[in-house]
N, C-alpha and C positions, 0 to 999 in steps of 0.2 A: 756745494760739497761733493766731493768725489767719492765714488764707490769703486772698489777694485775691478769688479767685473765690467763696469762702463768705461774703463780706460783701455780696453783692448778691443781691437777691431773685430776679432773673431767672436768675442762674446756679445758685442753690439749687434753683429749679424744674427746671432742666435736669438738675442732679444727681439729683433724685429720679426724673426720667423715665429717666436712664440706669440706675439702680439697678433701677427697676421692668422695663425691657426687658432688662437682663442676667438679671434672674431668670426672665423669660419664656423666654429662650433655653435656660437651664439646666433649667427645668421641662419644656420641650418636649422636650429630649433624654431626660429621665427617662420621659416617657409613651411615647416610642418603644420604650422598653426594657420597658414594661408593669409599671412599678413601682407600689407602692401610694401613697396620698395622702401618708402621712408622709415617704416617701423623695422624693417630688415636692416637697414643702415644703423639705426639707433641701438637696436639689440646688439649688433656686432660691435659697435663702438663701446657700449657699456660693458659688455662681457669682456673685452680685451683690455680696457683701461679703468674699468670702474673701481677695482682693488687699489690701484695706484693713486686714484683720486681720493678714495676714503683715507688712505694713508697720509697723504699730503695735507689734507684737511685737518686731520688730527695732530699732525706734526706743526701745523701753522705755515707750511711752505706753500704760500698762495702767490698767484694762481697755481693750481695743480698742473704737473707735466702732461696730464691727460687732455689739457686743453691748450696748452702752450707749445708743445713739442710737435711741430708740423709733420716730422717723420712718423711719429707714433699715431698721430690722428689720421694721416693719410693712409697708413698701413691698415688701421682698423676699418676705415671706411672702404678701402679697396676690397678687404675681405668680404664685406657685405655686398659689394657689386658682383664679385666673383661667385659667391654662393647663390645669389639671385639668378645667375645664368647656368651655373653648372652644378646645381644641387643634386640632381639624380647621380652624377658621377662622384660627388663628394660623399654622398651618403653611403656610397658602397666602400669607401676607404676606412673602414671601421678600424682595423688594426693600426693603420698609419695614423689616424687621428688620435687613438689612445696613446701611441708613443710620443706624438708631438704635444699632447695635452700633458703628458707626465714631465716632458721638458719644460713646458711653460710653468707647471707647478713649482719644480724645483728652482727654475731660475727667478721666478717672482718672489719666491719664499726667501731666497738668499739675498737678492737685491734689496727687498723690502727691509729686511732685518738689518742689512748693512748701512742703508740709509737712515734708518731710525738711529743706529749706534753713532753715525756720523753727526747727528743732531744732539748727541750727548745725553740720550734717554737712559733709563735704566735697562738692565737686561730683560727683566720681565716685560717691561713697556715694548722693547723692541721685539720680543717674540710675538706678542700680540699684533704688533703693527705689521710684521712680516707675514703672519698668517692672514691678516686682512687683505695684504696685497695679493697673496696667492689664491684666497677663497672668496673674497667679496665680490668679485666680478661675476662669478658664476651664481653666487647667492642673490644678487640684484636680477640677473637675467631670469632665474626660475621665479622669482617673486613677480616680475613684470608679466611673465608668461602664465602665471596662476598655477605653477607646478610645485611639488614637493622639491626642495633644494636637493641638488646632487649630492651634497655632502652628508645628507641624511639617507636619501634614496640609495645611493650607491654603498653596498655593504662591504665592498673591498676597501683596502687602505686607502684613503684619499687624504683626510686631514691629519692623519698620524704621520706620514713621511714629511709633509711640510712642517709640522710640529718639531720633528726631529731635526730637520735641516735648520729651522730657526734657531733652536737651542745650540747647535754646533756653530752656527755663524756668530753668535754672541760670544762664545768661547774663542773663536779665532779673533774677532775683533778686540776682545780684551787683552789677548796675547800681543796683538799689534800695538796697542796702547803702552803695553809694558815693555816694549822693545824686544820682545823674544822672537817675533816674526817680522820680516821685512815685507814690502810691497809685492814683490814676487812670489814670496812663500804665501801671502795672503790669496793671491790670485789662484796659486796651485790648490790650496786648500778649499777655496770656495768652489773651484771646478770639481774637486772630489766631493764635496757635499752636494752639489746639483747632481752628480753621477749617482750618488747614493740614494738621494730622493727618487730619481727616475727608476732605480733598480727596485727600490721597495714597492713603488707603485706598480709596475709591470709584473713583478713576481707575485704580488697578491692577486692580480687579475689572472695570471696564467695558471696558478696552482690553487686559486679559489680560497685564499687565505682571508679570514674575516676576523674581526674582533668578537669576542664573546658577548652575549647579551646578559639580561638579568638572569639570576639564578632561579631555576624552576623549583618553586616550593608548592607543596600540596596543602600544607596547613601551617598556621601560625602558632609558634610555641609561646608567644607573649601575648596575653590578652588584656586589654585595658578595662578596668572596672572603675566605674564612677557611679556615685549615687544620683548624679545629675543624668546619667544615661540610662538608668533603670526604668523600666516601665512601670507606671503606676499600677498597684494592685487594687482592683475594684471589688470590693466586698458587696455581697447580695444585700439589699435593703429588706429589712423586716418591718412590714407594715402593720402597726397596731390598729386594732378595730377602733373606729371612730366613736362609737357608742358602747364603749366598755362597761360604763356604770349601769346601763340598763340590762346587761346579761347577768341576771340573777337567777339562782336556781329556784325552781318552783316552790320547794319547800320553804326556802327562806322567805319567798315572797309572800307565802300564806301566813307564816308567822308574823311577818311585819304587819301584814293587813289586820290580823286579829288583834294584834297589840295596839 
């Protein structure tokens, strides 16, 4: 099943670049843990193609492209070899890596959603699968490296741009099904969506834009009261004299004796 962005040589080249750079980020994280070369290659591969594998498994598109497409697999493994050799230089390319990572985020989100729609899933399902394609590779990487996932650790917009891109891709796909947009229009709009995702990600990093957290509250206005939650009231025990009948006044005792 064809996806609009995969039918153009320019977008295919961008996709290979995204896979390669995603593999670089995974391999770089593995080198910082001082892992061996096999572990570096595995982390690079799973970072670059893990999201697509999760998507294909959930779609029932087996075997997944992450293990059948030779170009994808070789690009991911090549990134692991490159980072194993040139990791000091790659580690200094912070800004470039952020830009390419944003490109990968947008492209994977749009491609994953479009492929899900090509399998005639619902719009909501396609959004989830698109986000899995964009985010699951990094999530698996951080889990294997025993780190907090970047989608949680990074307070800038990361999952939000991909979510917006997935929703817009669903709308475009439905317009194509309805005959409102042709193939060329779909390609142009998909490219615009990728650009939007990249712009949202980069602007959030540049201007330190973050989503708000939980509201800061000093006290609760609603308090739960339940008879099962009340602490039992312990009453002081009154001990009666054990020999109470013997405590008779002396006067009464004398009268009783005399009688």
